[in-house]
N, C-alpha and C positions, 0 to 999 in steps of 0.2 A: 772816758767811759769804756769799760771792759765789756765786749758783749759776744756772743756766740749763737748761732741759728743754723739748723739743719732739718731737712725733710728726708734723711737717710737714702738720698740719691745713689750713693755707692754700693747699696745692698745687692748681692748677700756679703757679708764680712764676717769671719768668725775667728777671733773676736771683733768687734766693732773697733774701728781706727780712724778713718777718715783723715787719712795722710798723717797720723801720729797725734790728732787732737785729743784721742780717748785713752785713758791709762787705766790699768788694772794689774798690780803687782801679782805675779803668780803665787797662789796660796789656796786655802781649802776652799774659797768661796768660787762658785761658778761666774763664768764669764757672760757678759752681754753680748748680744749678736744680732745683726740685722738680716732680714729676710724680705723677699719681695712679694708683689701681688695683694695687697699693696706694699710698697716699702714701709717697713716698721722695725723698731727696735723690741725685741723679745728676749726672754730669758733662756738659759740652757741647762737647767738642773734636770737630773736624772730621777730626782725623788729620793735618792739614798742618803743625802748630806743634810737632810733636816732644815736647818736654818742658815743654809750656805746660799743665800741669795746670789742672784746674777747682778753684776754691777759693773759700772764704768764711770770714770770722772774726767774732768776737764783740768786745765792749769792756768795759771797766771791770773786768777780771780781774787779780788779782795774778800774779806769774811762776810760782807753784807751783800746779799744778792736777792734778785727775784727770778724765779725759775718757772717755767710753765710749759705744758706738753699736751698735746691733743691725743685723747683716747682712741684706741681700735679694740672693739669687741665684736668678734665673730658671733653672729646670731645662732650658732649651733654649739656654743660653749655650754658646758655641763652646768647647770644651776641647782643641782641637786646633792650632789655626794661631796661639796666642799667649796671652797672660793679661793680666788688667787689674789695677789696684789701687784699693781703698778706703783712705783714709788718714785717720788722726787727727794734727792740726797743733797744735803747741805753740810759744809764743812767736813768733807770726808778726806781722810789720809789712810794709807794701807802700809803694810809690810809683806813679809814672806809667811807670817803667822798671825796678822791681825788685821782688822778693818774696823775703823771708827768713823761715826757720822752722827747726824741728825736725819731721821727718815720721815717723811710725810707719805704715808700710804693711803691707798684707795682699793677696797675691797670688790671683787668682781661682781658680788650679788648685792651689795650695798649694806653689808653687816657691820661695817664700820669704816671710819677715817680716822687714823691715828697719827700721833707724833712719838716717834720712838728714838731714844737714844742707844746706838750701838757702842758698846763699851769696850770693844777691842776683840776680845777672843770669841771664837764660834759659839754660838748659843748664849752669848752674855749679852743681854740687851735689858732695856728698862723702858715700858710704855708709859710715857709722861703724861700723855691727854688722849681721850678716846671720845669723838663726836656721839658714839652709838650708831643705831641704824639710819642709813639715809638713802635716798631713790638711787638703786642701782646706776653706775655710769653706762653710757651706751657710746658706740661710735661717734665722734665729733663733739663730745664734751670736752672741756678743757679744764685741767687742774692746774693749780698754781700754788706755789709756796714762796714766802718772803722770809728773811731772817735779818733783822736790824739789832745789833747789840746781842742779847740774849733772847729776844722775844720772836718766836716763830708762829707764822700764821698760815694756815692752810685754807685753800678755796676751791670752788668748783663754778664753772660756767656752763651752763645747758647748751647743747647743740640746738635746742628748740628756741632759743633766744633768752635775752636778759643779760644782766651783769653778773660779775664774780660775785659769788655768795659766801662768806666765811663759814667753814666748817668746824674748825677746832683751832685753838691758840694756847701757847704755853711759854713760859720764860724759864730759861735753864742757861748756867754759865760754866758749864764743864767744858765744852769745845768753843774756843775762841779763834781758831783758824781752820783751814782746810778749803777743799774745793768743791763746787756743784757737780751733781751727776744724776744717773738714772738707775734704778734698781728694779728687779721684779722677783716675786716669791711665787713658788709652786706649792700649793697646798698638797703635801704628800699622802692625805688621804683621798684626793680628787684623782680624776683622770689625766694621766700623764699626757695624753693626746691633746689636751687642752692648752699646752704651754704656748704655742705659736698663735692662740685664738685671743689673746689679752696682752696688747703693748701700746705702745705709742707711735703715731705716725709723724710727729715732729717734735722738735724740742727747741726752746731759746732759754738764753740766760743773760741778765744784765747786771753789772755792778750796781748797788745802791749807794751813791757817794754821801758822804757826811757833809752836813751844812758846813758852809765857810771853809770848805777845803778845794785846792785846785784839782780838778779831775784831769786825767790822761784819757786820750782816746786809743783804743785798740780793737779792731773788730774783725771777726771771722764770720764767714758764711759758708754753709756747704748747701748750694741749691740743688 
């Protein structure tokens, strides 16, 4: 079973690397970075690129995975002039001109949780499913996404207690390979000072092995 976990202890890094574990082919999309106090992964958008989400992805994973991350949201973040996203990415691949994947996003103000397919070119994406409004995430909430075959499911577990609760699900068979990762989107209508106020303080991913297949074990950990 392939797995990876991190609490971003190598922060600050720009772009995130963690010894070469994370990847992002140079292109028009923004880099994912890490900062400290507390250690966390955040975006680096400037607000001029529209949907040039910040992202990074891992390698050596099978198509079916379970990913999860713990939310960080500063209590001073703007909740009036717009909303930002933290994103769990599935089956990502990129090039010098494209980036494609499935995105499970979570709005900073609880406006939506969506499953989105990035089709490749900047600004070319399809919203596949939308939960509508949900209780806004707070620091300590854990978001999770799974993909098995073409079925993608997004969850949240509250810091206040309880189990993972499904938010939205969709089945799509366009992307059949690619790697897990993290993304962030800055709402260009909102305050750019909020960029580092919404992110992840940890991240983990594990292969979901198909039944009756022999699994291999390969594990990374960034403590």
